[in-house]
N, CA, C, O and the ligand as a Tripos MOL2 file, in Angstrom:
@<TRIPOS>MOLECULE
protein
  257   255    65     0     0
PROTEIN
NO_CHARGES

@<TRIPOS>ATOM
      1 N         158.5900   80.5410   11.6680 N.3       1 MET1
      2 CA        157.6830   81.5810   12.1540 C.3       1 MET1
      3 C         158.3140   82.2690   13.3860 C.2       1 MET1
      4 O         158.9530   81.6300   14.2210 O.2       1 MET1
      5 N         158.1170   83.5260   13.4580 N.am      2 PRO2
      6 CA        158.6930   84.2440   14.6100 C.3       2 PRO2
      7 C         157.8620   84.0590   15.8620 C.2       2 PRO2
      8 O         156.6770   83.7290   15.8210 O.2       2 PRO2
      9 N         158.5270   84.2830   16.9620 N.am      3 MET3
     10 CA        157.8450   84.1530   18.2480 C.3       3 MET3
     11 C         157.5800   85.5280   18.8390 C.2       3 MET3
     12 O         158.4510   86.3980   18.8660 O.2       3 MET3
     13 N         156.3900   85.6910   19.2970 N.am      4 TYR4
     14 CA        156.0040   86.9880   19.8800 C.3       4 TYR4
     15 C         155.6830   86.8500   21.3560 C.2       4 TYR4
     16 O         155.3000   85.7820   21.8330 O.2       4 TYR4
     17 N         155.8440   87.9270   22.0480 N.am      5 GLU5
     18 CA        155.5280   87.9650   23.4550 C.3       5 GLU5
     19 C         154.2480   88.7410   23.6620 C.2       5 GLU5
     20 O         154.0350   89.8090   23.0880 O.2       5 GLU5
     21 N         153.4140   88.1740   24.4900 N.am      6 TYR6
     22 CA        152.1050   88.7650   24.6890 C.3       6 TYR6
     23 C         151.7970   88.9430   26.1460 C.2       6 TYR6
     24 O         152.3480   88.2690   27.0160 O.2       6 TYR6
     25 N         150.8940   89.8760   26.3900 N.am      7 LYS7
     26 CA        150.3920   90.0380   27.7290 C.3       7 LYS7
     27 C         148.8860   90.2810   27.6280 C.2       7 LYS7
     28 O         148.3890   91.0290   26.7860 O.2       7 LYS7
     29 N         148.2080   89.6080   28.5290 N.am      8 CYS8
     30 CA        146.7470   89.7830   28.5600 C.3       8 CYS8
     31 C         146.4230   90.8520   29.5950 C.2       8 CYS8
     32 O         146.8180   90.7770   30.7590 O.2       8 CYS8
     33 N         145.7060   91.8230   29.1290 N.am      9 ASP9
     34 CA        145.3390   92.8990   30.0480 C.3       9 ASP9
     35 C         144.1980   92.4990   30.9660 C.2       9 ASP9
     36 O         143.9670   93.1210   32.0020 O.2       9 ASP9
     37 N         143.5140   91.4880   30.5850 N.am     10 ALA10
     38 CA        142.3410   91.0760   31.3740 C.3      10 ALA10
     39 C         142.7690   90.3410   32.6500 C.2      10 ALA10
     40 O         142.2760   90.6230   33.7420 O.2      10 ALA10
     41 N         143.7020   89.3870   32.4830 N.am     11 CYS11
     42 CA        144.0760   88.5950   33.6510 C.3      11 CYS11
     43 C         145.5490   88.7330   34.0160 C.2      11 CYS11
     44 O         146.0110   88.2150   35.0330 O.2      11 CYS11
     45 N         146.2800   89.4560   33.1450 N.am     12 GLY12
     46 CA        147.6910   89.6990   33.4380 C.3      12 GLY12
     47 C         148.6200   88.5870   33.0460 C.2      12 GLY12
     48 O         149.7980   88.5880   33.4060 O.2      12 GLY12
     49 N         148.1000   87.6480   32.3170 N.am     13 GLU13
     50 CA        148.9060   86.5110   31.8850 C.3      13 GLU13
     51 C         149.9180   86.9280   30.8010 C.2      13 GLU13
     52 O         149.5620   87.5840   29.8220 O.2      13 GLU13
     53 N         151.1530   86.5400   30.9950 N.am     14 GLU14
     54 CA        152.1700   86.7780   29.9910 C.3      14 GLU14
     55 C         152.5720   85.4630   29.3600 C.2      14 GLU14
     56 O         152.8200   84.4740   30.0500 O.2      14 GLU14
     57 N         152.6320   85.4660   28.0670 N.am     15 PHE15
     58 CA        152.9670   84.2320   27.3860 C.3      15 PHE15
     59 C         153.6070   84.5470   26.0340 C.2      15 PHE15
     60 O         153.5570   85.6660   25.5230 O.2      15 PHE15
     61 N         154.2170   83.4800   25.4840 N.am     16 GLU16
     62 CA        154.8310   83.6310   24.1670 C.3      16 GLU16
     63 C         154.0910   82.7370   23.1900 C.2      16 GLU16
     64 O         153.6330   81.6460   23.5300 O.2      16 GLU16
     65 N         153.9900   83.2220   21.9960 N.am     17 ALA17
     66 CA        153.2930   82.4480   20.9860 C.3      17 ALA17
     67 C         154.0300   82.5540   19.6770 C.2      17 ALA17
     68 O         154.5570   83.6020   19.3040 O.2      17 ALA17
     69 N         154.0470   81.4240   18.9920 N.am     18 ILE18
     70 CA        154.6590   81.3860   17.6800 C.3      18 ILE18
     71 C         153.5140   81.4620   16.6370 C.2      18 ILE18
     72 O         152.7600   80.5090   16.4390 O.2      18 ILE18
     73 N         153.4280   82.5870   16.0140 N.am     19 VAL19
     74 CA        152.3420   82.8030   15.0970 C.3      19 VAL19
     75 C         152.8760   83.4130   13.8150 C.2      19 VAL19
     76 O         154.0220   83.8570   13.7560 O.2      19 VAL19
     77 N         152.0480   83.4320   12.8040 N.am     20 ARG20
     78 CA        152.4170   84.0930   11.5860 C.3      20 ARG20
     79 C         152.3120   85.5940   11.7940 C.2      20 ARG20
     80 O         151.5450   86.0930   12.6170 O.2      20 ARG20
     81 N         153.1140   86.2770   11.0150 N.am     21 THR21
     82 CA        153.1550   87.7240   11.1260 C.3      21 THR21
     83 C         151.7770   88.3430   10.8680 C.2      21 THR21
     84 O         151.4050   89.3530   11.4650 O.2      21 THR21
     85 N         151.0700   87.7320   10.0020 N.am     22 THR22
     86 CA        149.7550   88.2810    9.6680 C.3      22 THR22
     87 C         148.7160   87.9960   10.7430 C.2      22 THR22
     88 O         147.6310   88.5770   10.7580 O.2      22 THR22
     89 N         149.0760   87.0930   11.6340 N.am     23 GLU23
     90 CA        148.1020   86.7050   12.6710 C.3      23 GLU23
     91 C         148.5700   87.0830   14.0700 C.2      23 GLU23
     92 O         148.0140   86.6410   15.0760 O.2      23 GLU23
     93 N         149.5860   87.8950   14.1030 N.am     24 LYS24
     94 CA        150.1500   88.2160   15.4270 C.3      24 LYS24
     95 C         149.2490   89.1390   16.2570 C.2      24 LYS24
     96 O         149.4190   89.2770   17.4680 O.2      24 LYS24
     97 N         148.3020   89.7550   15.5800 N.am     25 ASP25
     98 CA        147.3810   90.6140   16.2920 C.3      25 ASP25
     99 C         146.0830   89.9000   16.6670 C.2      25 ASP25
    100 O         145.1420   90.4940   17.1950 O.2      25 ASP25
    101 N         146.0750   88.6050   16.3710 N.am     26 LYS26
    102 CA        144.8500   87.8470   16.6450 C.3      26 LYS26
    103 C         145.0420   86.7890   17.7030 C.2      26 LYS26
    104 O         144.2790   85.8300   17.8130 O.2      26 LYS26
    105 N         146.0690   86.9930   18.4630 N.am     27 VAL27
    106 CA        146.4020   85.9810   19.4920 C.3      27 VAL27
    107 C         145.5450   86.2060   20.7200 C.2      27 VAL27
    108 O         145.3330   87.3310   21.1720 O.2      27 VAL27
    109 N         145.0640   85.1010   21.2370 N.am     28 LYS28
    110 CA        144.2090   85.1790   22.4360 C.3      28 LYS28
    111 C         144.9160   84.6020   23.6360 C.2      28 LYS28
    112 O         145.7930   83.7480   23.5140 O.2      28 LYS28
    113 N         144.5320   85.0670   24.7630 N.am     29 CYS29
    114 CA        145.0900   84.6250   26.0060 C.3      29 CYS29
    115 C         144.7260   83.1420   26.2490 C.2      29 CYS29
    116 O         143.5620   82.7620   26.1250 O.2      29 CYS29
    117 N         145.7070   82.3280   26.5880 N.am     30 PRO30
    118 CA        145.4230   80.9000   26.8360 C.3      30 PRO30
    119 C         144.5900   80.6540   28.0910 C.2      30 PRO30
    120 O         143.9930   79.5900   28.2530 O.2      30 PRO30
    121 N         144.5590   81.6270   28.9540 N.am     31 LYS31
    122 CA        143.8300   81.4770   30.2150 C.3      31 LYS31
    123 C         142.3700   81.8870   30.1090 C.2      31 LYS31
    124 O         141.4570   81.1180   30.4090 O.2      31 LYS31
    125 N         142.1870   83.1080   29.6780 N.am     32 CYS32
    126 CA        140.8170   83.6110   29.6410 C.3      32 CYS32
    127 C         140.2890   83.8090   28.2240 C.2      32 CYS32
    128 O         139.1420   84.2050   28.0180 O.2      32 CYS32
    129 N         141.1520   83.5260   27.2580 N.am     33 GLU33
    130 CA        140.7870   83.5900   25.8520 C.3      33 GLU33
    131 C         140.2820   84.9630   25.4070 C.2      33 GLU33
    132 O         139.4480   85.0950   24.5110 O.2      33 GLU33
    133 N         140.8280   85.9690   26.0750 N.am     34 LYS34
    134 CA        140.5550   87.3290   25.6080 C.3      34 LYS34
    135 C         141.7400   87.7750   24.7480 C.2      34 LYS34
    136 O         142.8040   87.1550   24.7510 O.2      34 LYS34
    137 N         141.5340   88.8120   24.0490 N.am     35 LYS35
    138 CA        142.5720   89.2710   23.1280 C.3      35 LYS35
    139 C         143.7600   89.7810   23.8950 C.2      35 LYS35
    140 O         143.6410   90.6260   24.7820 O.2      35 LYS35
    141 N         144.9310   89.2410   23.5280 N.am     36 ALA36
    142 CA        146.1490   89.6170   24.2210 C.3      36 ALA36
    143 C         146.8580   90.6940   23.4330 C.2      36 ALA36
    144 O         146.6500   90.8850   22.2350 O.2      36 ALA36
    145 N         147.7250   91.4020   24.1840 N.am     37 ARG37
    146 CA        148.4460   92.5070   23.5920 C.3      37 ARG37
    147 C         149.8640   92.1150   23.2670 C.2      37 ARG37
    148 O         150.5580   91.4960   24.0740 O.2      37 ARG37
    149 N         150.2730   92.4740   22.1060 N.am     38 ASN38
    150 CA        151.6040   92.1290   21.6730 C.3      38 ASN38
    151 C         152.6480   93.0640   22.3370 C.2      38 ASN38
    152 O         152.5920   94.2860   22.1960 O.2      38 ASN38
    153 N         153.5780   92.4550   23.0490 N.am     39 LEU39
    154 CA        154.5150   93.2570   23.7970 C.3      39 LEU39
    155 C         155.7310   93.7200   22.9700 C.2      39 LEU39
    156 O         156.1880   94.8590   23.0700 O.2      39 LEU39
    157 N         156.2200   92.7990   22.1660 N.am     40 VAL40
    158 CA        157.4350   93.0820   21.4710 C.3      40 VAL40
    159 C         157.1420   93.7800   20.1240 C.2      40 VAL40
    160 O         156.5600   93.1960   19.2100 O.2      40 VAL40
    161 N         157.5500   94.9940   20.0500 N.am     41 SER41
    162 CA        157.3480   95.7130   18.8070 C.3      41 SER41
    163 C         158.6670   95.8500   18.0550 C.2      41 SER41
    164 O         158.6790   96.0550   16.8410 O.2      41 SER41
    165 N         159.7420   95.7380   18.7580 N.am     42 ALA42
    166 CA        161.0360   95.8030   18.1270 C.3      42 ALA42
    167 C         161.9440   94.7610   18.7090 C.2      42 ALA42
    168 O         161.7890   94.3610   19.8620 O.2      42 ALA42
    169 N         162.8550   94.3370   17.9490 N.am     43 PHE43
    170 CA        163.7590   93.3110   18.4320 C.3      43 PHE43
    171 C         164.7670   93.9070   19.3810 C.2      43 PHE43
    172 O         165.5130   94.8230   19.0320 O.2      43 PHE43
    173 N         164.7790   93.3990   20.5320 N.am     44 SER44
    174 CA        165.7810   93.8300   21.4740 C.3      44 SER44
    175 C         166.5260   92.6140   21.9860 C.2      44 SER44
    176 O         165.9400   91.6700   22.5150 O.2      44 SER44
    177 N         167.7900   92.6680   21.8170 N.am     45 VAL45
    178 CA        168.6010   91.5160   22.1800 C.3      45 VAL45
    179 C         169.2890   91.7940   23.5180 C.2      45 VAL45
    180 O         170.0390   92.7550   23.6940 O.2      45 VAL45
    181 N         168.9970   90.9300   24.4020 N.am     46 ARG46
    182 CA        169.6690   91.0410   25.6980 C.3      46 ARG46
    183 C         170.8220   90.0510   25.7420 C.2      46 ARG46
    184 O         170.6730   88.8670   25.4410 O.2      46 ARG46
    185 N         171.9310   90.5580   26.1120 N.am     47 GLY47
    186 CA        173.0820   89.6830   26.2000 C.3      47 GLY47
    187 C         173.0440   88.9010   27.5030 C.2      47 GLY47
    188 O         172.8710   89.4530   28.5890 O.2      47 GLY47
    189 N         173.2060   87.6500   27.3560 N.am     48 GLY48
    190 CA        173.1980   86.8090   28.5460 C.3      48 GLY48
    191 C         174.4820   86.0210   28.6510 C.2      48 GLY48
    192 O         175.0000   85.4830   27.6730 O.2      48 GLY48
    193 N         174.9480   85.9740   29.8050 N.am     49 TYR49
    194 CA        176.1830   85.2280   30.0300 C.3      49 TYR49
    195 C         175.8780   83.9900   30.8050 C.2      49 TYR49
    196 O         175.2510   84.0200   31.8640 O.2      49 TYR49
    197 N         176.3330   82.9020   30.2530 N.am     50 PHE50
    198 CA        176.1000   81.6580   30.9570 C.3      50 PHE50
    199 C         177.3840   81.2670   31.7080 C.2      50 PHE50
    200 O         178.4130   80.9360   31.1180 O.2      50 PHE50
    201 N         177.2690   81.3200   32.9530 N.am     51 GLY51
    202 CA        178.4210   80.9680   33.7250 C.3      51 GLY51
    203 C         178.5980   79.4650   33.7880 C.2      51 GLY51
    204 O         177.6350   78.7230   33.9840 O.2      51 GLY51
    205 N         179.7830   79.0390   33.6290 N.am     52 SER52
    206 CA        180.0330   77.6120   33.7100 C.3      52 SER52
    207 C         179.9900   77.1630   35.1350 C.2      52 SER52
    208 O         180.5810   77.7650   36.0310 O.2      52 SER52
    209 N         179.2860   76.1110   35.3120 N.am     53 THR53
    210 CA        179.1770   75.5910   36.6740 C.3      53 THR53
    211 C         180.3960   74.7520   36.9880 C.2      53 THR53
    212 O         180.6000   73.6750   36.4270 O.2      53 THR53
    213 N         181.1580   75.2470   37.8520 N.am     54 GLY54
    214 CA        182.3470   74.5240   38.2330 C.3      54 GLY54
    215 C         182.0720   73.5310   39.3330 C.2      54 GLY54
    216 O         181.4470   73.8240   40.3520 O.2      54 GLY54
    217 N         182.5540   72.3820   39.0820 N.am     55 LEU55
    218 CA        182.4040   71.3920   40.1410 C.3      55 LEU55
    219 C         183.5380   71.5410   41.1550 C.2      55 LEU55
    220 O         184.6220   70.9720   41.0260 O.2      55 LEU55
    221 N         183.2370   72.2860   42.0990 N.am     56 GLY56
    222 CA        184.3100   72.5270   43.0460 C.3      56 GLY56
    223 C         183.9400   72.0410   44.3910 C.2      56 GLY56
    224 O         183.0440   71.2150   44.5640 O.2      56 GLY56
    225 N         184.5720   72.5140   45.2500 N.am     57 GLY57
    226 CA        184.1860   72.2270   46.5870 C.3      57 GLY57
    227 C         185.2140   71.4770   47.3230 C.2      57 GLY57
    228 O         185.7480   70.4760   46.8450 O.2      57 GLY57
    229 N         185.4760   71.9190   48.4010 N.am     58 GLY58
    230 CA        186.3820   71.1560   49.2250 C.3      58 GLY58
    231 C         185.5930   70.7620   50.4770 C.2      58 GLY58
    232 O         184.7960   71.5220   51.0280 O.2      58 GLY58
    233 N         185.8450   69.6410   50.8430 N.am     59 GLY59
    234 CA        185.0940   69.1740   52.0320 C.3      59 GLY59
    235 C         186.0490   68.9470   53.1800 C.2      59 GLY59
    236 O         187.1830   68.4970   53.0170 O.2      59 GLY59
    237 N         185.5700   69.2590   54.2700 N.am     60 CYS60
    238 CA        186.3530   68.9850   55.4710 C.3      60 CYS60
    239 C         185.7310   67.8040   56.2130 C.2      60 CYS60
    240 O         184.6200   67.8610   56.7400 O.2      60 CYS60
    241 N         186.4830   66.7860   56.2180 N.am     61 PHE61
    242 CA        185.9610   65.6240   56.9050 C.3      61 PHE61
    243 C         186.5110   65.5420   58.3240 C.2      61 PHE61
    244 O         187.7030   65.3400   58.5580 O.2      61 PHE61
    245 N         185.6560   65.6950   59.1760 N.am     62 GLY62
    246 CA        186.1350   65.6250   60.5600 C.3      62 GLY62
    247 C         186.0020   64.2100   61.0910 C.2      62 GLY62
    248 O         184.9190   63.6240   61.1090 O.2      62 GLY62
    249 N         187.0560   63.7210   61.4920 N.am     63 GLY63
    250 CA        187.0120   62.3460   62.0260 C.3      63 GLY63
    251 C         186.4320   62.3930   63.4180 C.2      63 GLY63
    252 O         186.6830   63.2770   64.2370 O.2      63 GLY63
    253 N         185.6890   61.4300   63.6000 N.am     64 GLY64
    254 CA        185.1550   61.4570   64.9250 C.3      64 GLY64
    255 C         184.6220   60.1550   65.2550 C.2      64 GLY64
    256 O         184.1110   59.9580   66.3570 O.2      64 GLY64
    257 ZN        143.8590   86.5230   30.0640 Zn       65 ZN65
@<TRIPOS>BOND
     1     1     2 1
     2     2     3 1
     3     3     4 2
     4     3     5 am
     5     5     6 1
     6     6     7 1
     7     7     8 2
     8     7     9 am
     9     9    10 1
    10    10    11 1
    11    11    12 2
    12    11    13 am
    13    13    14 1
    14    14    15 1
    15    15    16 2
    16    15    17 am
    17    17    18 1
    18    18    19 1
    19    19    20 2
    20    19    21 am
    21    21    22 1
    22    22    23 1
    23    23    24 2
    24    23    25 am
    25    25    26 1
    26    26    27 1
    27    27    28 2
    28    27    29 am
    29    29    30 1
    30    30    31 1
    31    31    32 2
    32    31    33 am
    33    33    34 1
    34    34    35 1
    35    35    36 2
    36    35    37 am
    37    37    38 1
    38    38    39 1
    39    39    40 2
    40    39    41 am
    41    41    42 1
    42    42    43 1
    43    43    44 2
    44    43    45 am
    45    45    46 1
    46    46    47 1
    47    47    48 2
    48    47    49 am
    49    49    50 1
    50    50    51 1
    51    51    52 2
    52    51    53 am
    53    53    54 1
    54    54    55 1
    55    55    56 2
    56    55    57 am
    57    57    58 1
    58    58    59 1
    59    59    60 2
    60    59    61 am
    61    61    62 1
    62    62    63 1
    63    63    64 2
    64    63    65 am
    65    65    66 1
    66    66    67 1
    67    67    68 2
    68    67    69 am
    69    69    70 1
    70    70    71 1
    71    71    72 2
    72    71    73 am
    73    73    74 1
    74    74    75 1
    75    75    76 2
    76    75    77 am
    77    77    78 1
    78    78    79 1
    79    79    80 2
    80    79    81 am
    81    81    82 1
    82    82    83 1
    83    83    84 2
    84    83    85 am
    85    85    86 1
    86    86    87 1
    87    87    88 2
    88    87    89 am
    89    89    90 1
    90    90    91 1
    91    91    92 2
    92    91    93 am
    93    93    94 1
    94    94    95 1
    95    95    96 2
    96    95    97 am
    97    97    98 1
    98    98    99 1
    99    99   100 2
   100    99   101 am
   101   101   102 1
   102   102   103 1
   103   103   104 2
   104   103   105 am
   105   105   106 1
   106   106   107 1
   107   107   108 2
   108   107   109 am
   109   109   110 1
   110   110   111 1
   111   111   112 2
   112   111   113 am
   113   113   114 1
   114   114   115 1
   115   115   116 2
   116   115   117 am
   117   117   118 1
   118   118   119 1
   119   119   120 2
   120   119   121 am
   121   121   122 1
   122   122   123 1
   123   123   124 2
   124   123   125 am
   125   125   126 1
   126   126   127 1
   127   127   128 2
   128   127   129 am
   129   129   130 1
   130   130   131 1
   131   131   132 2
   132   131   133 am
   133   133   134 1
   134   134   135 1
   135   135   136 2
   136   135   137 am
   137   137   138 1
   138   138   139 1
   139   139   140 2
   140   139   141 am
   141   141   142 1
   142   142   143 1
   143   143   144 2
   144   143   145 am
   145   145   146 1
   146   146   147 1
   147   147   148 2
   148   147   149 am
   149   149   150 1
   150   150   151 1
   151   151   152 2
   152   151   153 am
   153   153   154 1
   154   154   155 1
   155   155   156 2
   156   155   157 am
   157   157   158 1
   158   158   159 1
   159   159   160 2
   160   159   161 am
   161   161   162 1
   162   162   163 1
   163   163   164 2
   164   163   165 am
   165   165   166 1
   166   166   167 1
   167   167   168 2
   168   167   169 am
   169   169   170 1
   170   170   171 1
   171   171   172 2
   172   171   173 am
   173   173   174 1
   174   174   175 1
   175   175   176 2
   176   175   177 am
   177   177   178 1
   178   178   179 1
   179   179   180 2
   180   179   181 am
   181   181   182 1
   182   182   183 1
   183   183   184 2
   184   183   185 am
   185   185   186 1
   186   186   187 1
   187   187   188 2
   188   187   189 am
   189   189   190 1
   190   190   191 1
   191   191   192 2
   192   191   193 am
   193   193   194 1
   194   194   195 1
   195   195   196 2
   196   195   197 am
   197   197   198 1
   198   198   199 1
   199   199   200 2
   200   199   201 am
   201   201   202 1
   202   202   203 1
   203   203   204 2
   204   203   205 am
   205   205   206 1
   206   206   207 1
   207   207   208 2
   208   207   209 am
   209   209   210 1
   210   210   211 1
   211   211   212 2
   212   211   213 am
   213   213   214 1
   214   214   215 1
   215   215   216 2
   216   215   217 am
   217   217   218 1
   218   218   219 1
   219   219   220 2
   220   219   221 am
   221   221   222 1
   222   222   223 1
   223   223   224 2
   224   223   225 am
   225   225   226 1
   226   226   227 1
   227   227   228 2
   228   227   229 am
   229   229   230 1
   230   230   231 1
   231   231   232 2
   232   231   233 am
   233   233   234 1
   234   234   235 1
   235   235   236 2
   236   235   237 am
   237   237   238 1
   238   238   239 1
   239   239   240 2
   240   239   241 am
   241   241   242 1
   242   242   243 1
   243   243   244 2
   244   243   245 am
   245   245   246 1
   246   246   247 1
   247   247   248 2
   248   247   249 am
   249   249   250 1
   250   250   251 1
   251   251   252 2
   252   251   253 am
   253   253   254 1
   254   254   255 1
   255   255   256 2
@<TRIPOS>SUBSTRUCTURE
     1 MET1         2 RESIDUE 1 A MET
     2 PRO2         6 RESIDUE 1 A PRO
     3 MET3        10 RESIDUE 1 A MET
     4 TYR4        14 RESIDUE 1 A TYR
     5 GLU5        18 RESIDUE 1 A GLU
     6 TYR6        22 RESIDUE 1 A TYR
     7 LYS7        26 RESIDUE 1 A LYS
     8 CYS8        30 RESIDUE 1 A CYS
     9 ASP9        34 RESIDUE 1 A ASP
    10 ALA10       38 RESIDUE 1 A ALA
    11 CYS11       42 RESIDUE 1 A CYS
    12 GLY12       46 RESIDUE 1 A GLY
    13 GLU13       50 RESIDUE 1 A GLU
    14 GLU14       54 RESIDUE 1 A GLU
    15 PHE15       58 RESIDUE 1 A PHE
    16 GLU16       62 RESIDUE 1 A GLU
    17 ALA17       66 RESIDUE 1 A ALA
    18 ILE18       70 RESIDUE 1 A ILE
    19 VAL19       74 RESIDUE 1 A VAL
    20 ARG20       78 RESIDUE 1 A ARG
    21 THR21       82 RESIDUE 1 A THR
    22 THR22       86 RESIDUE 1 A THR
    23 GLU23       90 RESIDUE 1 A GLU
    24 LYS24       94 RESIDUE 1 A LYS
    25 ASP25       98 RESIDUE 1 A ASP
    26 LYS26      102 RESIDUE 1 A LYS
    27 VAL27      106 RESIDUE 1 A VAL
    28 LYS28      110 RESIDUE 1 A LYS
    29 CYS29      114 RESIDUE 1 A CYS
    30 PRO30      118 RESIDUE 1 A PRO
    31 LYS31      122 RESIDUE 1 A LYS
    32 CYS32      126 RESIDUE 1 A CYS
    33 GLU33      130 RESIDUE 1 A GLU
    34 LYS34      134 RESIDUE 1 A LYS
    35 LYS35      138 RESIDUE 1 A LYS
    36 ALA36      142 RESIDUE 1 A ALA
    37 ARG37      146 RESIDUE 1 A ARG
    38 ASN38      150 RESIDUE 1 A ASN
    39 LEU39      154 RESIDUE 1 A LEU
    40 VAL40      158 RESIDUE 1 A VAL
    41 SER41      162 RESIDUE 1 A SER
    42 ALA42      166 RESIDUE 1 A ALA
    43 PHE43      170 RESIDUE 1 A PHE
    44 SER44      174 RESIDUE 1 A SER
    45 VAL45      178 RESIDUE 1 A VAL
    46 ARG46      182 RESIDUE 1 A ARG
    47 GLY47      186 RESIDUE 1 A GLY
    48 GLY48      190 RESIDUE 1 A GLY
    49 TYR49      194 RESIDUE 1 A TYR
    50 PHE50      198 RESIDUE 1 A PHE
    51 GLY51      202 RESIDUE 1 A GLY
    52 SER52      206 RESIDUE 1 A SER
    53 THR53      210 RESIDUE 1 A THR
    54 GLY54      214 RESIDUE 1 A GLY
    55 LEU55      218 RESIDUE 1 A LEU
    56 GLY56      222 RESIDUE 1 A GLY
    57 GLY57      226 RESIDUE 1 A GLY
    58 GLY58      230 RESIDUE 1 A GLY
    59 GLY59      234 RESIDUE 1 A GLY
    60 CYS60      238 RESIDUE 1 A CYS
    61 PHE61      242 RESIDUE 1 A PHE
    62 GLY62      246 RESIDUE 1 A GLY
    63 GLY63      250 RESIDUE 1 A GLY
    64 GLY64      254 RESIDUE 1 A GLY
    65 ZN65       257 GROUP 0 **** ****
């Protein structure tokens, strides 16, 4: 099942829900249980780059 993004106009809650395509317009807000608005109408792919976390670091040990 596809995942849709929703926003509740009543309380402003944004959430994602995995629903059937036929039921995507029947999703309610988990907070106030009012009808939420479907945000995603078209697939938009955002490219994300995951930077590798390098374990680096040099330490200066000061003797004292
Ligand atoms: Zn709400």
